[in-house]
C-alpha positions as CSV (number, residue, x, y, z in Angstrom):
1,M,-100.8,-2.5,-49.1
2,P,-99.0,0.6,-50.0
3,A,-95.3,0.1,-50.9
4,R,-94.2,2.2,-48.0
5,K,-96.1,0.1,-45.4
6,I,-94.7,-3.1,-47.1
7,Y,-91.3,-1.7,-46.7
8,Y,-91.9,-0.9,-43.0
9,F,-93.2,-4.4,-42.4
10,I,-90.6,-6.2,-44.2
11,F,-87.8,-4.0,-42.5
12,F,-89.1,-3.5,-38.8
13,V,-90.8,-6.8,-38.1
14,P,-87.5,-8.9,-38.4
15,V,-85.7,-6.2,-36.4
16,I,-88.3,-6.6,-33.6
17,F,-88.2,-10.3,-33.6
18,I,-84.6,-10.3,-33.3
19,A,-84.5,-7.9,-30.5
20,C,-87.2,-9.8,-28.5
21,Q,-85.2,-13.1,-29.0
22,S,-82.1,-11.3,-27.8
23,I,-83.9,-9.8,-24.5
24,Q,-85.5,-13.2,-23.8
25,S,-82.1,-15.0,-24.1
26,K,-80.9,-12.8,-21.4
27,M,-83.8,-12.8,-19.1
28,P,-83.4,-14.9,-16.0
29,N,-85.4,-18.2,-15.7
30,H,-85.6,-21.0,-13.6
31,L,-86.4,-23.9,-16.1
32,E,-83.0,-25.4,-15.5
33,Y,-83.8,-26.3,-11.9
34,Q,-86.7,-28.2,-10.1
35,L,-87.4,-28.3,-6.4
36,V,-87.1,-31.7,-4.8
37,K,-90.1,-31.8,-2.6
38,E,-89.5,-35.1,-0.6
39,W,-85.8,-34.2,0.3
40,P,-84.5,-34.4,3.0
41,Q,-86.1,-37.4,4.8
42,L,-85.6,-36.7,8.5
43,P,-86.7,-39.0,11.4
44,P,-90.2,-38.4,12.6
45,G,-90.3,-35.4,15.2
46,F,-86.6,-34.4,14.3
47,V,-86.0,-30.8,15.2
48,L,-83.7,-29.2,12.7
49,G,-83.9,-25.6,13.6
50,S,-82.2,-22.7,11.7
51,P,-79.9,-24.6,9.3
52,T,-77.3,-21.9,8.9
53,G,-74.3,-23.6,7.2
54,I,-74.2,-26.0,4.3
55,G,-71.2,-27.9,2.9
56,I,-70.5,-30.8,0.5
57,D,-67.6,-33.4,1.1
58,T,-65.6,-35.2,-1.4
59,S,-68.3,-38.1,-1.4
60,Q,-71.0,-35.5,-2.1
61,N,-72.6,-35.9,1.2
62,V,-74.5,-32.8,2.4
63,F,-73.2,-31.2,5.8
64,I,-75.6,-29.1,7.7
65,F,-74.9,-26.9,10.5
66,C,-77.9,-26.2,12.5
67,R,-79.1,-24.5,15.8
68,A,-81.4,-27.4,16.9
69,G,-84.2,-25.3,18.2
70,R,-81.9,-22.5,19.5
71,E,-83.2,-18.9,18.7
72,W,-81.1,-15.8,17.8
73,P,-81.6,-13.6,20.9
74,L,-83.0,-10.3,19.3
75,F,-83.2,-8.3,22.7
76,S,-80.8,-10.2,24.9
77,S,-77.2,-11.4,25.2
78,M,-76.1,-14.6,23.6
79,P,-76.8,-17.9,25.7
80,K,-74.2,-19.2,28.0
81,A,-74.7,-23.0,27.8
82,P,-73.7,-24.8,24.6
83,I,-76.5,-26.7,22.5
84,S,-77.0,-29.9,24.1
85,S,-78.3,-31.6,20.6
86,K,-76.1,-32.5,17.7
87,T,-75.6,-29.5,15.6
88,I,-73.8,-31.1,12.6
89,L,-75.6,-33.4,10.4
90,I,-74.4,-35.5,7.4
91,L,-77.1,-36.3,4.8
92,D,-77.0,-38.4,1.8
93,R,-77.5,-36.4,-1.2
94,N,-80.0,-38.8,-2.9
95,S,-82.1,-40.0,-0.2
96,G,-81.7,-37.1,2.2
97,K,-81.2,-39.4,5.1
98,I,-79.0,-38.7,8.0
99,L,-75.7,-40.6,7.6
100,N,-74.0,-39.5,10.7
101,S,-74.3,-36.5,13.2
102,W,-72.1,-34.9,15.9
103,G,-71.5,-31.4,17.6
104,N,-73.4,-31.7,20.6
105,D,-72.4,-29.6,23.7
106,L,-69.9,-27.6,21.6
107,F,-71.6,-24.5,20.0
108,I,-73.5,-21.5,21.3
109,M,-74.8,-20.2,18.2
110,P,-73.8,-22.0,14.8
111,H,-73.4,-20.0,11.7
112,G,-71.0,-20.9,8.7
113,L,-69.7,-24.4,7.5
114,I,-67.6,-25.7,4.7
115,V,-65.9,-28.8,4.1
116,D,-62.4,-28.6,2.6
117,K,-60.6,-30.8,-0.1
118,D,-59.2,-33.1,2.7
119,N,-62.8,-33.4,4.2
120,N,-62.1,-31.3,7.1
121,V,-65.0,-29.4,8.5
122,W,-64.6,-25.7,9.3
123,V,-67.3,-23.7,11.2
124,T,-67.9,-20.6,12.9
125,D,-69.8,-19.8,16.1
126,V,-70.9,-16.2,16.5
127,G,-71.9,-16.9,20.2
128,L,-68.4,-18.0,20.9
129,H,-66.7,-15.6,18.5
130,Q,-64.5,-18.5,17.3
131,V,-63.7,-20.5,14.3
132,F,-63.1,-24.3,14.4
133,K,-61.5,-27.0,12.3
134,F,-62.6,-30.7,12.6
135,T,-62.2,-33.9,10.9
136,H,-64.9,-35.3,8.9
137,D,-66.3,-37.2,12.1
138,G,-66.0,-34.5,14.6
139,K,-62.3,-34.5,16.1
140,L,-61.1,-31.1,16.9
141,L,-58.1,-30.0,15.0
142,M,-57.8,-26.3,15.3
143,K,-59.5,-23.5,17.3
144,L,-59.1,-19.7,16.8
145,G,-60.4,-17.0,18.8
146,E,-61.0,-16.6,22.5
147,A,-64.3,-18.3,23.7
148,R,-67.0,-15.4,24.4
149,V,-64.5,-12.8,24.2
150,S,-64.9,-10.4,21.0
151,G,-62.2,-8.4,19.6
152,N,-60.5,-7.1,16.2
153,D,-56.9,-7.8,16.9
154,H,-55.0,-10.8,15.4
155,S,-56.3,-13.3,17.8
156,H,-59.8,-12.4,18.3
157,F,-63.1,-12.2,16.2
158,N,-66.4,-10.5,16.6
159,L,-69.2,-12.6,15.5
160,P,-67.3,-14.4,12.7
161,T,-69.5,-15.6,9.8
162,D,-67.8,-17.9,7.3
163,I,-64.5,-19.4,6.2
164,A,-63.0,-20.3,2.7
165,V,-60.0,-22.6,2.5
166,T,-57.4,-22.4,-0.2
167,P,-55.7,-25.5,-1.8
168,D,-52.5,-25.0,0.3
169,G,-54.6,-25.2,3.5
170,S,-54.4,-21.3,4.1
171,F,-57.7,-19.8,4.9
172,Y,-59.9,-16.5,4.9
173,V,-62.4,-15.7,7.7
174,S,-65.3,-13.2,7.1
175,D,-65.4,-11.5,10.4
176,G,-68.5,-10.5,10.4
177,Y,-71.3,-8.9,12.4
178,G,-69.2,-7.1,15.0
179,N,-66.2,-6.4,12.6
180,S,-66.2,-5.4,9.1
181,R,-63.1,-7.3,7.6
182,V,-61.8,-10.4,6.0
183,V,-58.7,-12.1,7.6
184,K,-56.5,-14.5,6.0
185,F,-54.4,-17.1,8.0
186,S,-51.8,-19.7,7.2
187,A,-52.5,-23.5,7.2
188,A,-51.4,-23.7,10.7
189,G,-53.6,-20.8,11.9
190,E,-51.1,-17.9,12.0
191,Y,-52.3,-14.4,11.3
192,L,-51.2,-13.1,7.7
193,F,-53.1,-10.1,6.9
194,E,-56.7,-8.5,6.9
195,W,-58.6,-5.8,4.9
196,G,-61.9,-4.1,5.2
197,R,-63.6,-1.6,7.4
198,K,-67.3,-0.7,8.0
199,G,-69.0,1.3,5.0
200,S,-70.1,1.0,1.3
201,G,-67.1,2.0,-0.7
202,D,-64.7,-0.5,-2.6
203,G,-63.2,-2.8,0.0
204,E,-65.6,-1.7,2.7
205,F,-68.3,-4.0,4.1
206,N,-71.7,-3.8,6.0
207,I,-71.7,-7.4,7.5
208,P,-69.4,-9.7,5.3
209,H,-71.8,-12.7,5.7
210,A,-70.1,-15.4,3.6
211,I,-67.0,-16.0,1.5
212,D,-65.8,-18.4,-1.1
213,L,-63.0,-18.7,-3.6
214,D,-62.9,-19.4,-7.4
215,D,-60.4,-21.7,-9.2
216,K,-58.1,-18.8,-9.6
217,G,-58.0,-17.9,-5.9
218,N,-60.1,-14.8,-6.3
219,V,-62.2,-14.0,-3.2
220,Y,-66.0,-13.5,-3.3
221,V,-67.5,-11.9,-0.3
222,A,-71.5,-11.6,0.3
223,D,-71.6,-7.9,1.6
224,R,-75.1,-8.6,2.9
225,E,-76.4,-5.0,3.9
226,N,-74.8,-3.4,1.0
227,K,-76.7,-6.0,-1.2
228,R,-73.9,-6.9,-3.2
229,I,-70.9,-9.4,-4.0
230,Q,-67.3,-7.9,-3.8
231,V,-64.5,-9.6,-5.7
232,F,-60.8,-9.5,-4.5
233,D,-57.6,-11.1,-5.6
234,A,-55.8,-13.4,-3.2
235,S,-54.1,-10.6,-1.4
236,G,-57.2,-8.5,-0.7
237,K,-56.9,-6.1,-3.7
238,F,-60.4,-5.0,-4.8
239,L,-61.2,-6.1,-8.4
240,K,-65.0,-5.5,-8.9
241,Q,-68.4,-5.5,-7.4
242,W,-71.5,-7.1,-8.6
243,T,-74.7,-5.4,-7.7
244,D,-78.3,-4.9,-9.1
245,N,-81.3,-3.0,-8.1
246,S,-83.3,-6.5,-8.1
247,F,-81.1,-7.9,-5.4
248,G,-82.1,-8.5,-1.9
249,K,-79.4,-8.8,0.8
250,I,-76.8,-11.2,-0.4
251,C,-76.4,-13.7,2.3
252,S,-74.3,-16.2,0.8
253,V,-72.1,-17.3,-2.2
254,V,-70.5,-20.5,-3.6
255,F,-68.3,-21.2,-6.5
256,D,-69.7,-23.8,-8.8
257,K,-66.5,-25.5,-9.9
258,K,-68.0,-27.5,-12.8
259,E,-69.9,-24.7,-14.5
260,K,-67.2,-22.1,-13.3
261,R,-70.0,-19.6,-12.1
262,I,-70.9,-18.1,-8.8
263,I,-74.1,-19.1,-7.1
264,A,-75.6,-16.6,-4.5
265,V,-78.8,-16.4,-2.3
266,D,-80.4,-13.2,-1.3
267,D,-82.9,-11.9,1.4
268,A,-85.7,-9.6,0.3
269,N,-87.2,-7.8,3.1
270,S,-89.1,-4.6,4.2
271,W,-89.9,-2.7,7.4
272,F,-86.3,-2.1,8.4
273,G,-85.4,-5.6,7.8
274,L,-88.0,-7.1,10.0
275,K,-90.3,-8.5,7.4
276,H,-88.8,-11.2,5.1
277,N,-90.4,-11.2,1.7
278,G,-88.6,-14.5,0.5
279,S,-85.3,-15.3,-1.0
280,D,-83.8,-16.3,-4.5
281,I,-81.1,-18.4,-5.8
282,I,-79.1,-16.3,-8.2
283,L,-76.8,-17.8,-11.0
284,F,-74.0,-15.4,-12.3
285,D,-71.7,-16.2,-15.3
286,S,-68.1,-15.4,-15.0
287,L,-68.6,-11.8,-15.7
288,G,-71.2,-11.0,-12.9
289,N,-74.2,-11.2,-15.2
290,V,-77.4,-12.9,-13.8
291,T,-78.3,-15.9,-16.0
292,A,-81.1,-17.2,-13.8
293,K,-82.9,-16.3,-10.5
294,F,-85.5,-18.5,-8.8
295,G,-86.6,-19.7,-5.5
296,K,-89.5,-17.6,-3.8
297,G,-91.4,-17.7,-7.1
298,I,-91.6,-21.4,-6.8
299,L,-92.5,-21.5,-3.2
300,K,-95.0,-18.9,-3.6
301,A,-97.3,-21.3,-5.3
302,E,-97.3,-23.4,-2.1
303,G,-98.0,-20.3,0.1
304,T,-94.8,-20.4,1.8
305,K,-91.9,-17.9,2.3
306,C,-88.2,-18.4,2.8
307,W,-85.1,-17.0,4.0
308,Y,-82.1,-18.7,2.6
309,H,-79.0,-18.2,4.9
310,D,-76.6,-20.5,3.0
311,V,-76.0,-22.2,-0.3
312,A,-73.9,-25.2,-1.7
313,V,-73.7,-27.0,-4.9
314,D,-72.6,-30.6,-5.8
315,D,-70.8,-32.1,-8.6
316,Q,-74.0,-32.7,-10.5
317,Q,-74.8,-28.9,-10.1
318,N,-77.7,-29.7,-7.5
319,I,-78.1,-26.9,-5.3
320,Y,-78.8,-27.0,-1.4
321,V,-80.1,-24.1,0.7
322,G,-80.8,-23.6,4.3
323,D,-84.1,-21.6,5.0
324,I,-83.9,-20.4,8.4
325,L,-87.2,-18.9,8.2
326,G,-88.9,-22.2,7.5
327,N,-86.3,-24.2,9.4
328,R,-85.6,-26.7,6.3
329,I,-83.1,-27.8,3.9
330,Q,-84.2,-27.5,0.3
331,K,-82.6,-29.2,-2.8
332,F,-83.2,-28.0,-6.3
333,R,-82.2,-30.7,-8.8
334,K,-80.6,-29.9,-12.0
335,I,-82.8,-30.9,-15.0
336,N,-80.8,-32.4,-17.6
337,K,-82.0,-30.8,-21.2
């Protein structure tokens, strides 16, 4: 081999190898997670129906907010009668069996759910334009908004989507489909302040669909139709946005307390949003870099599609998603390496 070719070989091959290793280390992968196929284990004939909200209590039980067969009205107004079936389920995270259930005759169109550090259960109902706070077993503690009356003032919502609760009990509401704002309330439910308007600029929203807080009190908003996550400080000051051409519509976000990272779910669609092409679970590091992306690729082998509406993570980093296209809850187990 001529001396020049030997030089090129010795010099460039290691460079190419190092570059490939660097690229590979940054490429998203799903080897960290595995779909649990036999979870949950619901009673025979049980109708789940659009599991729109998911939360985890302090015992790591999984709370589900579902529509129990009720469909979102595409070409008509919201139903008037509340759902007669139980809409809030508590599942054992290991077996997936129902431990308890409640929420019948209360809700028109369930949407978001979280469980706070005191095991209070918070939900939003887009049909009632209201936000509710319950005890763990379903006793009503607080109700905000006027039933079936939309608005954008201090005491009304317009199709509110989600809640995030701070350690001191104050809370944020993403509001929502009709309004394009985030509203903060005191622990007693008193209006404090708000921010946001319709648009695509910094601090503007096009359906703020979900909301969560990190351990520093920063506010993460799933700005769905803008296909991004916006990050604010506790006072609503815009800090940054996370967006990428590979994202679908960002439907939900959750802060993973143990790994100090954000987990989101998206919805890839086409034909003016009418055809859903699957969802991914997206893992971000603290700087907003995507470290893994998985979901629809795993399910493609089964010949199924999904639309992940909400996401939650337990203290073992197992991830739970509500699939409103397949009307099911899915659990992805963290694989210990």
